[in-house]
C-alpha positions as CSV (number, residue, x, y, z in Angstrom):
1,M,181.4,53.7,97.0
2,S,178.9,50.9,96.5
3,I,179.7,47.3,97.3
4,K,177.8,44.3,96.0
5,R,178.5,40.7,97.0
6,Y,177.7,37.7,94.9
7,G,177.0,34.2,96.3
8,V,177.2,35.0,100.0
9,E,174.0,33.2,100.8
10,G,174.8,30.0,98.9
11,G,178.5,29.3,98.4
12,K,179.1,25.6,98.7
13,G,182.4,23.7,98.9
14,T,183.4,20.1,98.7
15,G,180.7,17.9,100.1
16,G,178.3,20.8,100.1
17,Q,179.5,22.7,103.2
18,H,178.8,26.4,103.3
19,L,181.8,28.6,102.5
20,P,182.4,31.8,104.6
21,F,183.1,34.1,101.7
22,A,181.5,35.6,98.6
23,R,182.0,34.1,95.1
24,A,182.7,37.7,94.0
25,V,182.6,41.3,95.3
26,E,182.0,44.3,93.1
27,A,183.1,47.8,94.2
28,D,182.9,50.9,91.9
29,G,183.4,48.9,88.6
30,W,186.0,46.5,90.0
31,L,185.0,42.8,90.4
32,Y,187.1,40.5,92.6
33,V,186.2,36.8,91.9
34,S,187.2,34.3,94.5
35,G,189.4,31.3,93.6
36,Q,187.6,28.8,91.5
37,V,188.4,25.1,91.4
38,P,187.0,22.5,89.0
39,M,183.8,21.8,91.0
40,V,180.3,21.0,89.8
41,Q,177.6,21.0,92.5
42,G,180.1,21.0,95.3
43,E,182.3,18.1,94.0
44,V,185.6,18.2,92.2
45,I,185.3,16.7,88.8
46,A,187.6,13.8,87.8
47,G,190.0,14.3,85.0
48,N,193.4,15.6,83.9
49,I,194.7,19.1,84.0
50,V,192.9,20.0,80.7
51,A,189.5,18.9,81.9
52,Q,190.0,20.5,85.4
53,S,191.2,23.7,83.9
54,Q,188.3,23.9,81.5
55,Q,185.9,23.5,84.4
56,A,187.6,26.0,86.8
57,I,187.6,28.6,84.0
58,R,184.0,27.9,83.2
59,N,183.2,28.5,86.8
60,L,185.1,31.7,86.8
61,L,183.4,32.9,83.6
62,S,180.0,32.0,85.0
63,I,180.5,34.3,88.0
64,L,181.8,37.1,85.7
65,N,178.7,36.7,83.6
66,E,176.4,36.7,86.6
67,A,177.9,40.1,87.6
68,G,177.6,41.5,84.0
69,Y,181.3,41.1,83.1
70,G,183.0,39.1,80.4
71,P,186.5,37.9,79.7
72,E,187.3,41.2,78.0
73,H,187.0,42.9,81.4
74,V,189.5,40.7,83.2
75,V,192.6,42.7,84.1
76,R,194.4,40.1,86.2
77,C,194.3,36.4,87.0
78,G,196.0,34.4,89.7
79,V,196.6,30.7,89.0
80,W,197.7,27.9,91.3
81,L,198.8,24.6,89.8
82,E,199.5,21.5,91.8
83,D,202.1,20.2,89.4
84,P,204.5,22.4,87.4
85,R,204.4,19.9,84.5
86,D,200.8,21.1,83.9
87,F,201.9,24.6,83.0
88,S,201.9,24.2,79.2
89,S,198.6,22.3,79.2
90,F,197.0,24.9,81.4
91,N,198.3,27.7,79.2
92,A,196.6,26.1,76.1
93,V,193.2,26.1,77.9
94,F,193.7,29.6,79.3
95,K,194.5,30.9,75.8
96,E,191.2,29.3,74.5
97,H,189.3,31.6,76.9
98,F,191.5,34.7,77.2
99,G,193.5,34.6,74.0
100,E,191.9,37.7,72.5
101,N,191.9,39.6,75.8
102,P,194.9,38.4,77.7
103,P,195.0,39.7,81.3
104,A,198.1,40.1,83.5
105,R,198.6,36.9,85.3
106,A,200.6,35.2,88.0
107,C,201.0,31.4,88.2
108,V,202.5,29.5,91.1
109,V,202.9,25.9,92.1
110,S,201.1,25.1,95.4
111,S,199.5,22.2,97.2
112,M,195.7,22.6,97.1
113,V,193.3,22.8,99.9
114,V,190.9,20.6,98.0
115,D,191.9,17.5,95.9
116,C,192.3,19.2,92.5
117,K,195.0,20.2,90.1
118,V,194.2,23.9,89.5
119,E,192.6,27.0,91.0
120,I,192.1,30.4,89.3
121,D,190.8,33.8,90.5
122,C,190.6,37.1,88.8
123,V,190.1,40.9,89.1
124,A,187.9,42.5,86.4
125,Y,187.1,46.1,85.7
126,K,184.2,47.7,83.8
127,A,183.6,51.4,83.7
128,R,180.1,52.5,84.8
129,G,177.7,52.6,81.8
130,N,179.7,49.9,79.9
């Protein structure tokens, strides 16, 4: 089994601190993407659930793309929302990105470690040679 880690050398969190985990890890066609929040250059963007969901999903898709995967390869997503009232708005954004290729998904309400409204992670799979 071969394992490749993405972003170990340069993962940055709020305020630019180094994060002690990879952005993603690939093993034998499986890609595990760490939770993504609506950050740009180490800072959480301002905005409502729609704006923050768009950014968190863009961050997730960027990592997938870096590893050679696309939304069609995502088999499961985990979603954390700070406010249950944001569920419908989040779903509308999620559908924009995954509507043609809906993965399995879990969504829970949770207080966040950083000051944001949403976090999303995923597991993707791509057979070798595809």
